[in-house]
Structures are given as C-alpha cells and as structure tokens.
C-alpha positions in Angstrom: 0.2 0.2 -0.1 1.4 3.6 -1.0 0.2 6.8 0.8 1.2 10.0 -0.5 1.1 12.6 2.6 2.9 15.2 4.2 5.0 15.6 7.1 5.7 18.3 9.4 9.2 19.9 9.2 9.3 23.0 11.2 6.5 25.7 9.9 6.2 23.6 6.4 4.5 20.2 5.5 7.1 18.3 3.2 5.4 16.0 0.7 6.4 12.3 1.6 5.5 9.0 0.3 5.2 6.1 2.3 5.0 2.6 1.3 3.7 -0.3 3.8 5.3 -3.6 2.7 4.9 -6.7 4.9 6.3 -5.3 8.5 8.1 -2.4 7.6 7.2 1.3 6.4 9.3 2.7 3.1 9.6 6.3 3.6 10.9 8.9 0.8 10.9 12.7 0.6 13.3 15.3 -0.9 16.3 16.2 1.0 15.0 18.1 4.3 17.7 18.1 7.2 15.3 18.8 9.7 12.9 15.5 8.6 16.1 13.7 8.5 16.7 14.2 12.1 13.3 13.5 13.1 13.3 9.9 10.9 16.6 9.1 12.2 15.4 8.9 15.8 12.7 6.5 15.0 13.1 2.7 16.2 14.8 0.7 13.9 15.3 3.6 11.3 17.6 2.4 8.2 18.9 4.1 5.1 18.8 1.8 2.3 21.1 4.2 -0.2 24.0 2.5 0.8 22.4 -1.2 0.5 22.5 -3.4 -3.0 20.4 -2.5 -4.8 20.8 1.4 -3.4 17.4 2.6 -2.8 16.9 6.5 -1.9 14.0 5.5 0.9 14.3 5.3 4.7 13.1 1.9 5.9 11.3 1.7 9.7 9.4 -1.2 11.2 5.4 -0.9 11.6 5.6 -1.0 15.5 2.9 1.1 17.5 5.5 3.4 18.6 6.7 4.5 15.0 2.9 4.5 13.9 2.4 6.9 16.7 5.6 9.3 15.4 4.0 9.3 12.0 0.5 10.2 12.8 2.1 13.1 14.7 4.4 13.8 11.6 1.2 13.9 9.6 -0.5 16.4 11.9 -3.0 14.2 13.0 -2.1 15.1 16.8 -1.9 11.2 18.6 -1.3 13.4 21.8 -4.6 14.8 21.9 -5.8 12.1 24.6 -2.7 13.6 27.0 -4.1 17.1 26.1 -7.6 16.7 27.4 -8.7 18.5 30.5 -9.0 16.3 33.6 -12.8 15.1 33.9 -13.4 15.4 38.1 -15.5 12.9 39.6 -17.7 12.7 42.9 -16.2 9.8 45.5 -18.2 8.4 48.5 -15.0 7.1 50.2 -12.8 9.9 52.5 -10.3 10.6 49.9 -7.9 13.4 50.1 -7.6 16.2 47.4 -4.8 15.0 46.3 -6.0 11.4 45.6 -9.1 12.3 43.7 -6.8 14.3 41.5 -5.0 11.0 40.8 -8.1 9.1 40.6 -9.3 11.6 38.0 -6.1 11.6 36.3 -6.3 7.8 35.5 -9.9 7.7 34.7 -9.5 10.5 32.1 -6.1 9.1 30.9 -6.9 5.8 31.1 -3.0 5.2 30.4 -0.6 7.0 32.6 1.9 7.1 35.2 1.1 8.1 38.8 4.9 9.5 40.2 3.2 10.0 43.8 5.7 10.0 46.6 5.6 7.3 49.1 2.8 7.7 51.6 0.6 9.7 49.5 -2.2 6.9 49.2 -1.6 5.6 45.8 -3.5 2.5 46.6 -7.1 4.0 47.7 -6.9 6.3 44.2 -6.1 3.0 42.2 -9.1 0.8 43.8 -11.3 3.9 42.8 -10.3 3.6 39.2 -10.5 0.0 39.1 -14.2 -0.1 40.5 -15.0 3.1 38.1 -13.5 1.5 35.0 -16.8 -0.5 34.3 -15.4 -3.8 34.1 -13.9 -6.5 36.1 -11.0 -8.4 34.5 -7.7 -6.1 36.2 -4.8 -7.5 37.2 -2.4 -6.4 39.9 1.2 -6.6 39.0 4.0 -5.4 42.2 6.8 -6.8 44.0 6.3 -9.4 46.6 6.5 -7.1 49.8 3.9 -5.0 48.1 1.1 -7.5 47.4 0.5 -8.1 51.0 0.2 -4.1 51.4 -2.7 -3.9 48.6 -4.3 -7.3 49.6 -5.1 -5.4 53.0 -6.0 -2.0 51.4 -8.6 -4.0 49.2 -10.2 -5.8 52.3 -9.9 -2.3 54.5 -11.7 -0.5 51.7 -14.2 -3.2 51.0 -13.2 -2.9 47.1 -15.9 -4.1 44.6 -12.8 -5.5 42.4 -10.8 -7.8 43.0 -7.7 -7.9 40.9 -5.7 -11.1 40.0 -2.5 -10.5 41.7 0.8 -11.4 40.1 4.5 -10.2 41.1 6.7 -9.4 38.1 8.5 -12.7 38.2 5.3 -14.5 37.8 4.5 -11.8 35.1 7.1 -12.9 33.0 6.2 -16.6 33.0 2.4 -15.9 32.4 3.4 -13.8 29.4 5.5 -17.2 28.2 2.4 -19.0 27.5 0.5 -19.3 23.9 -2.9 -18.5 25.6 -3.4 -15.7 27.9 -6.7 -14.4 29.2 -6.0 -10.8 28.7 -6.9 -8.3 31.4 -9.2 -4.8 30.3 -6.9 -3.0 32.9 -3.8 -3.3 34.5 -1.8 -1.6 37.5 1.8 -2.0 37.7 2.7 -0.9 41.1 6.1 0.0 42.2 6.8 0.6 38.5 10.6 1.5 38.9 10.8 -2.2 38.8 10.5 -2.3 35.1 12.5 0.5 34.2 15.2 -1.5 32.3 14.2 -2.4 28.6 16.4 -5.3 28.7 15.1 -7.1 31.5 12.7 -10.1 31.2 10.2 -8.4 33.4 10.3 -5.1 31.8 9.7 -7.1 28.2 6.8 -8.8 29.5 5.1 -5.7 31.0 5.7 -4.2 27.5 4.2 -7.1 25.7 1.3 -7.0 28.2 0.3 -3.5 27.4 0.8 -4.1 23.6 -1.5 -6.9 23.6 -4.3 -5.5 25.3 -4.0 -2.2 23.3 -4.1 -4.4 20.2 -7.0 -6.2 21.4 -9.1 -3.7 23.3 -8.0 -0.7 21.5 -8.7 2.5 23.4 -10.7 1.0 25.7 -8.3 -0.5 28.4 -6.7 0.9 31.6 -2.6 0.5 31.6 -2.0 2.5 34.8 1.5 2.8 36.6 2.7 4.1 40.0 5.6 4.2 41.8 7.0 6.8 44.4 10.4 6.3 43.0 10.3 6.3 38.9 13.5 7.3 38.2 15.7 6.1 41.0 19.2 5.5 39.2 18.9 8.0 36.4 16.5 10.1 34.1 16.8 7.4 31.6 14.8 4.9 33.8 11.5 7.3 32.7 12.0 5.6 29.0 10.3 2.3 29.2 7.9 3.1 32.0 6.8 5.5 29.3 7.2 3.2 26.3 4.6 0.5 28.5 2.4 3.3 28.9 2.3 4.9 25.5 4.7 3.6 23.0 5.8 6.9 20.8 5.0 9.5 23.4 8.8 10.0 23.4 10.0 10.6 20.2 13.4 8.9 20.4 12.9 5.4 18.9 15.5 3.3 21.5 16.9 3.7 24.9 20.6 4.7 23.3 19.0 7.8 21.5 17.4 8.7 24.6 20.5 8.4 26.4 22.0 10.5 23.8 19.4 13.5 24.2 19.7 13.7 27.9 23.7 13.1 28.4 27.1 13.5 26.8 28.5 10.3 25.7 31.8 9.4 24.7 33.3 6.2 23.6 35.6 4.4 26.0 37.7 1.2 25.7 37.4 -1.7 27.8 40.2 -3.8 29.2 39.2 -6.1 26.6 39.8 -3.6 23.5 36.3 -3.2 22.8 34.9 0.4 22.6 31.4 1.2 24.5 29.3 4.6 25.2 30.1 6.1 28.6 27.8 8.9 30.0 30.6 11.7 30.6 28.1 14.0 32.1 24.2 14.5 32.3 22.7 17.6 30.7 21.5 18.9 34.1 22.4 22.1 34.1 22.6 24.9 31.7 26.1 26.2 33.6 27.4 23.1 31.9 29.5 23.1 28.6 27.7 21.3 26.1 30.8 19.5 24.4 32.7 18.5 27.8 30.1 18.5 30.5 32.5 20.8 32.7 30.8 23.7 34.7 31.5 27.3 33.3 33.9 27.9 36.4 35.7 24.7 35.8 36.1 24.9 32.0 39.9 24.9 31.5 41.4 27.1 28.7 43.8 24.6 27.2 40.7 22.1 26.1 40.0 22.6 22.3 37.1 24.1 22.2 35.4 27.1 24.2 32.4 26.9 26.6 29.1 26.4 24.8 26.0 26.6 26.9 23.9 23.6 27.1 20.1 23.1 27.8 19.3 21.3 30.8 17.3 18.4 29.4 17.0 16.4 32.3 14.4 19.5 33.6 13.0 20.1 30.0 12.1 15.7 30.6 9.4 16.9 33.1 8.0 19.3 30.6 8.0 16.6 27.7 6.2 14.1 30.3 3.4 16.3 30.6 0.1 14.7 30.3 1.4 11.5 30.4 3.0 11.8 34.3 1.3 13.5 37.3 3.5 14.0 39.7 2.6 14.4 43.5 5.1 15.3 46.4 4.1 14.9 49.8 5.0 18.4 50.9 2.0 19.6 48.7 -0.4 17.1 49.5 0.2 16.1 53.4 0.9 17.8 56.3 3.9 16.2 57.4 7.4 16.9 59.4 10.2 18.1 57.3 12.7 15.5 57.4 16.0 16.3 59.5 19.2 15.3 58.1 21.7 14.5 60.6 25.4 13.0 59.7 27.5 11.6 62.8 31.2 11.7 61.6 33.1 9.1 63.2 37.1 9.3 62.8 38.9 5.9 62.1 41.4 4.3 64.0 45.6 4.2 62.8 44.7 0.2 63.0 41.3 0.7 60.8 43.3 2.7 58.4 46.1 0.7 57.9 43.7 -2.7 57.2 42.4 -0.1 54.6 45.3 0.6 52.8 46.6 -3.1 53.0 43.0 -3.9 51.1 43.6 -1.0 48.5 46.8 -2.5 47.4 46.0 -6.0 47.6 42.8 -5.8 46.0 42.0 -7.2 42.0 39.6 -5.1 41.5 37.9 -1.6 42.2 34.4 -3.2 43.2 36.1 -5.8 45.2 38.0 -3.2 47.0 35.1 -0.9 47.3 32.8 -4.0 48.9 35.9 -5.1 51.4 36.1 -1.2 52.4 32.4 -1.3 53.2 32.6 -4.3 55.6 36.0 -2.7 57.3 33.9 0.3 58.1 30.8 -1.9 59.3 33.2 -3.4 61.5 33.7 -6.9 60.2 35.3 -8.7 57.0 34.1 -11.9 55.6 36.3 -15.1 55.3 35.6 -18.0 53.2 36.9 -21.1 55.1 36.9 -25.1 54.2 33.8 -26.7 56.1 34.3 -30.3 54.6 33.3 -31.9 51.5 30.8 -32.7 49.5 30.2 -35.7 46.6 31.2 -34.3 42.9 28.2 -33.0 41.0 29.9 -33.8 37.7 31.3 -37.2 38.2 28.8 -38.0 41.1 31.4 -39.7 43.2 32.8 -41.9 41.0 35.9 -39.9 40.1 35.4 -40.8 36.3 33.5 -39.4 33.2 32.9 -40.0 29.7 35.5 -39.2 27.3 34.1 -36.5 25.2 36.6 -37.8 22.4 34.6 -41.0 21.9 33.6 -41.2 18.2 35.8 -38.4 17.3 38.5 -39.4 14.3 41.4 -37.6 16.1 45.1 -39.1 15.5 46.9 -40.1 18.9 50.1 -38.2 17.9 47.9 -34.7 17.9 47.9 -35.6 21.5 50.1 -34.2 24.7 52.0 -37.3 25.8 51.5 -36.8 29.1 47.7 -36.6 28.3 45.5 -39.1 29.9 42.9 -37.9 27.4 43.1 -40.4 24.8 40.6 -41.5 22.4 40.4 -45.1 23.1 39.4 -44.6 26.9 35.8 -44.7 27.5 36.2 -43.2 30.7 38.8 -40.4 31.8 39.5 -38.6 35.2 36.7 -36.3 36.4 38.4 -32.7 35.8 35.9 -31.6 38.8 37.4 -33.5 41.4 40.4 -34.8 40.2 39.2 -38.5 40.5 38.6 -38.3 44.5 34.8 -38.0 43.9 34.5 -35.3 46.4 34.9 -31.7 46.1 35.7 -29.2 49.3 32.9 -27.0 50.7 33.4 -23.5 52.0 31.5 -21.4 54.6 31.3 -17.8 54.9 32.5 -16.4 58.5 32.3 -13.4 59.8 35.7 -11.5 61.3 34.7 -9.1 63.6 36.8 -5.6 63.9 36.8 -2.7 66.1 34.7 0.2 64.6 33.3 3.3 66.1 29.8 3.1 64.8 29.2 0.6 67.4 29.2 3.2 70.1 27.4 5.5 67.8 24.4 3.2 67.5 24.6 2.3 71.2 24.5 6.3 72.1 21.6 6.5 69.8 19.5 3.9 71.2 20.0 5.4 74.8 18.9 8.9 73.0 15.6 7.4 71.6 14.8 4.7 74.7 12.1 7.1 75.9 10.4 6.9 72.5 11.1 3.4 72.5 11.0 2.7 68.5 14.1 3.1 66.1 14.3 1.9 62.4 18.0 0.7 61.4 19.0 -0.1 58.1 22.2 -1.9 57.3 24.0 -2.8 53.8 25.2 -6.2 54.7 24.1 -9.4 56.4 26.9 -8.9 58.7 26.0 -5.3 59.4 22.2 -6.8 60.1 23.9 -9.3 62.4 26.0 -6.9 64.2 23.1 -4.3 64.6 20.6 -7.3 66.2 23.6 -8.1 68.6 23.9 -4.5 70.1 20.2 -3.9 70.1 20.3 -7.4 72.2 23.3 -5.9 74.5 21.0 -2.9 75.2 17.9 -4.6 76.4 16.1 -3.7 73.0 13.3 -6.0 71.5 14.2 -6.3 67.5 12.5 -7.4 64.4 14.9 -8.3 61.6 14.1 -8.3 58.0 16.7 -9.1 55.3 17.5 -11.5 52.6 17.2 -14.6 54.9 13.3 -13.6 55.8 11.9 -12.0 58.8 12.5 -12.9 62.5 11.4 -11.1 65.7 12.2 -11.5 69.2 8.5 -11.0 70.2 5.9 -13.4 69.0 3.2 -12.1 67.3 2.5 -10.1 64.2 5.9 -7.7 64.3 4.6 -4.7 62.5 1.4 -4.7 64.9 4.1 -5.1 67.7 6.0 -2.5 66.5 3.2 -0.2 65.1 0.9 -0.6 68.2 1.8 -2.3 71.1 4.3 0.2 72.6 2.8 -0.6 76.4 3.4 -4.2 76.0 7.1 -3.7 74.4 8.3 -0.6 75.3 11.9 -0.5 73.1 11.6 -2.7 69.6 14.2 -1.9 67.1 13.4 -2.6 63.5 16.5 -3.6 61.6 16.7 -4.3 58.0 18.5 -4.0 54.7 17.0 -1.2 52.4 16.5 -3.7 49.4 14.5 -6.2 51.3 12.7 -4.1 54.1 12.6 -0.7 52.5 9.3 -0.9 50.3 5.6 -1.0 51.2 5.8 -0.6 55.0 4.5 1.4 57.3 6.7 2.3 60.3 5.6 5.6 61.9 5.9 4.7 65.6 9.6 5.4 65.0 10.7 9.2 64.8 14.3 8.3 63.2 15.8 6.3 60.5 19.3 5.2 61.3 21.8 4.1 58.6 24.5 1.8 59.7 25.3 1.6 56.1 24.3 2.4 53.0 24.6 0.7 49.1 24.5 2.2 46.0 21.0 1.5 45.1 18.8 5.1 44.9 15.5 3.5 45.1 16.3 1.7 48.1 17.3 4.3 50.0 14.7 6.3 48.9 11.9 4.2 49.8 13.5 3.1 53.2 13.7 6.6 54.1 9.7 7.0 54.0 8.9 4.2 55.9 8.6 6.7 58.8 7.8 9.9 56.8 4.5 9.0 56.3 0.5 9.4 57.4 0.9 9.0 61.1 4.3 10.1 61.5 4.2 12.4 64.8 4.7 16.1 63.6 6.2 16.9 67.1 8.9 14.5 67.3 9.5 15.2 63.7 11.5 12.5 61.1 15.0 12.3 61.3 17.4 10.7 59.1 20.8 10.0 60.5 24.0 8.6 58.6 26.8 6.7 60.5 30.0 7.9 58.5 33.3 6.2 58.8 35.4 5.3 56.0 35.8 7.5 53.0 33.5 4.8 51.4 30.3 6.1 53.3 31.0 9.3 52.1 31.2 8.1 48.7 28.1 5.9 48.7 26.0 9.0 50.2 27.3 11.7 47.5 26.5 8.9 45.0 23.0 8.6 46.2 22.3 12.0 46.7 23.3 12.5 42.9 20.7 10.0 42.3 17.8 11.7 44.5 19.0 14.9 42.6 18.4 14.0 39.0 15.0 12.4 40.0 13.9 15.5 41.5 14.7 17.6 38.0 12.8 15.1 36.1 10.2 14.9 38.4 9.8 18.8 38.1 10.9 19.3 41.8 13.2 22.4 41.1 13.7 23.2 44.7 15.4 20.0 45.3 17.6 20.3 42.4 18.9 23.7 43.2 19.7 22.8 46.6 21.8 20.1 45.0 23.7 22.9 43.0 23.9 25.1 46.2 25.8 22.1 47.9 28.1 21.8 45.2 29.3 25.5 45.3 29.5 25.4 49.2 
C-alpha cells in the first residue's frame, strides 16, 4: 500500500511517500535536514541508500511507536488524549484532594503514570479507578513485598474489584504462555521495577500492554504507580513511558534517549572493545554542552570554548506532561520536614592501615569497595573450608565419559602426558581430580572494631524514651552486628533482610512495632533497604538510622519514607541519621544524593535540584 502525504518539518509540510510492505514502512522524500533528523530517531530507522541495490528511502518497522510518531508528523495529533482537561468525579470514600486528583487523572487518561511519593495513598486512588472502569478483569502486578499491603488495602476499603495478583517474576512466566486471558485493565505498582528495557519483567510488561491495546484498542487501562519512578537516572523514565504509550517520547530507542539527555563518549574496555559512557548529564545550563564541565571549571587549554547547554533533564519533566502526574508529599500532606543528620566518626590508625592494605591487594575496584564497606561496618567476610561433598560432575565415581569417543583424532596430535586418549571410554573427572569429592566452603564473619558500634549504642540511649527506632545496614554482617548491639542494650528487635523475617517477640511484627508500645516499650526494626524498604509503615519511630548504605538509590529513597508518611508524629519529627566512618561511606552517600537530585529534576521538583547545586558551591 502506497500513501502520498505530508510530514511536519518546522513551519512547513513536506511531501512524503509512504509504502507499507510486510512489517515495514518505506519513507521517501526530497532532501530535508530537519525531517531526516526526525526519521533517524525512530525505532529501527535505516537508510537504504548504501545497500545493494541502493534505494533512496528510509525503512522503519511498522511498530506501534513508529505509527504513533508518523501520525504526529502527519499533523493528526496522537497526543490529544493527553491534552484533554481532567474530568472530575464525585467519590463516596473519604479521599484526600490529591487522591481524587490521581484517580481523576487515570480515569481521564486511561493510560498514564502516577509518580506520587511514598505515603500519599496511591492504592486507594487505584481502587477507585478499578471500580469505576466499568469492567472487572483487572490484574495487579507488583513486588512481593507490596502484594500483601495491597491485599490489606482492598480488604480495608471493601473493594468491589478483586484483581488477580501477580508478582513481576510471575508475570514473566505468564507472558511466555501461548494462551492468555488478557485483562482489560492492569495496575503496575512500584513501576520502577520495569524501568530497564532489557530485563525480562520489563519486556513482559510491555508485551502485556501491547497485547491489551491491540485487543481492546482505547478501551483498556494501563496505569503505573511509583514513589521512585527514576531512582537511578533520568533514563529510567523511558521504558515506563513505552509501556504506557509507545511513541510518546520521540526517541526510538533507549540509546537515542540517552544521547538526548547526556554527553556520551566512546571508552575502551580492558578487552579492547569500545563502549558508550556517560561523561555528564545535561542537568544544568551552566555545564558545557561539549565536555560537561561547569563554566567556572572550564579549562582554557581544552580544544573548544565553553558552549552553554540546555538542561535536558529538567526539560524532560515538561516533555512527560500529560502522561505523568507528579505528586509530592510536601504539597499533599501535613508532615514534618525530614531532618538529615550526619554523625562523622574518626577511624583508628589500625583501621586506616587495614584499609590501605585492602586497597593495595584488591584485584578489582569493585572488590576493593566491597571490602572497604565491610571494614567500615566492623567486619570482614572470610571463606573457609567446611568439609567435602560428592562431586556433582562425576557423582562420586571420580570418572566421566570421554568426550573424544567417536571422534577421528590422531593419537600423535595429543600431548604425550595427556590422560585424554580417544580409546579410553572413561577419563579422570576434572571437577574433583578423580577423588569423587570436592571441598565445601562456609562464609564466616571476622569482627573488627568500629566506632559505629558506640554511635549506635548512644542513639539507642537517646531514643530509649521513644522506644522505637528503624535501623538499616548494607550487609547481612551489618544486620547481625546491629541485632547484637540491640540485644546488649536490652532492646527487642525485628530483623528483615534477604534471609527473611525474624523477631524476638511473638506475634505480627509490624503490629507489635506500631501499636503495642506499652507491652513492648523498646523495639528496633533492623533491615536491609532492598529487602525491607518498600511497602511498610513504621511511623511509630521518629528516626531512621543508616548503619551503612549501598549504591541503590531506590532502596534509599523508599526506606527513608517508611517513617515519613501519614501517622508520623509531627512533634517528634522525622530524623534521618547516617553513620559515616571510612571514605566509602561518604562516597556512597554522595552518589545517592546525585541520583535523588536527578530524579527531582525529571519530576519537576526544581527546589531539590537547586539545593543540590547550592551544595556543590559550598
């Protein structure tokens, strides 16, 4: 099929010929630099002028996102659904005004992202959307830690819709099936879990949304909610936007989107391969558009003069307008301001000497960082022999089948001392050396002195009258150390990490922590941010103590807000305390602050971004 049409190029409409052939669209037009730029950023765009036989046309896949962009270039405005005024509804449940705004947003758009900070009540808004959608076949997709919380919300609000509940890992298996009873509405909760285009769960979520649009057209709902939609970088928005509306962002691929938000340079890996590396984010107009240096840091010996850049990260917030509704707690709820406190601890000479030895002997930078983080927390993991077990390769026989049997290999081509001869049906197992057993190793923890211990004891004493604290640590060894300190100081504890949940008190751990202050006057919640930093309400504590951090920006932001949500005591406030010992603690904290600043920019919270810039100049 051939269509003669026109594409927008600046103020002009340029004649274009479209040829639909198989699963591709062939585009031909007279030379136009601006229009070429529009076509080049499309998904799978390829110029056929250099192929055999040469054809002076562009070829793009006939994908939903490319069709969306073609409609835009033809002047048909596929964005109109996202330009509509929000329709307001009346609600019987006691919703806050911001919850009504979120529900109205989803009911009007049908497909959108609710970037509402933790504790703003996204679940109740989503329940209203499901009930008012007009159909019952809904799916809820979320992390395992959030499913229980949503089930509680459905029961609490007597929801008339009971969606089928799946974890993201379960969704991957479901989408591999040939026959799926598609939902007409899907709620992807904590949608930052599907931010990476290459992950299986992200691809499964996009496939589900595409099938729903293909089957139900505009009569389906795809709603995403997250308090931390871009916890690592502004690039985290891309795939979430693709799931909701392919083509809303004009860049056809993740890499093209990256190139529009950052300065990219080709770096050579240790193996001699070149790869693109982000030199600097375009997150400040005071940065040079060529090298990424700030104006006051620009060195005169560079091969170029300072060229002002555009703050593309801040501009991204405007580009997402209509697709995303951003809600900050400071605008929605009367909560105490977070107070950040840093306790800086001086390392001993012995610790510094150990740190120098670790740096000198570390095989890789990553290994050195891990060992230094362990040292800062007062321990080192040690692998030691713990016994033997049956070799899984030979199953204890000491021999395996000769892989050369049946192959025509001259004997004189084998090394003289080789035991691998074609005529032998069995050879010595190379897994165990013929013994039938292999060594097993156990990881033990060697304790080392750290001033963090005394700092934590002092904080437990400081909050003993309150009787509730939340403590996070980056390692299992850190968690065990904090548990022991709490026990020494006569505090009950709830431990939540990769090993599961364990409490020194019988009964529901969260109920004990939140409600039973008289029965249990001193309880510490101790967990790893990644395992226990999402979907929980811990407002009985006015403080979160970070014994240590990891580099995961989402886990940090989510874990901070376990105490900063409705129910927090406005008189006691919400204090976030970091224990800082070795330089790695400072390095990680600065890294987390940069990630938080970038997310603030893309969500339109310029105040937080400016605070980050002010800190740079102080």
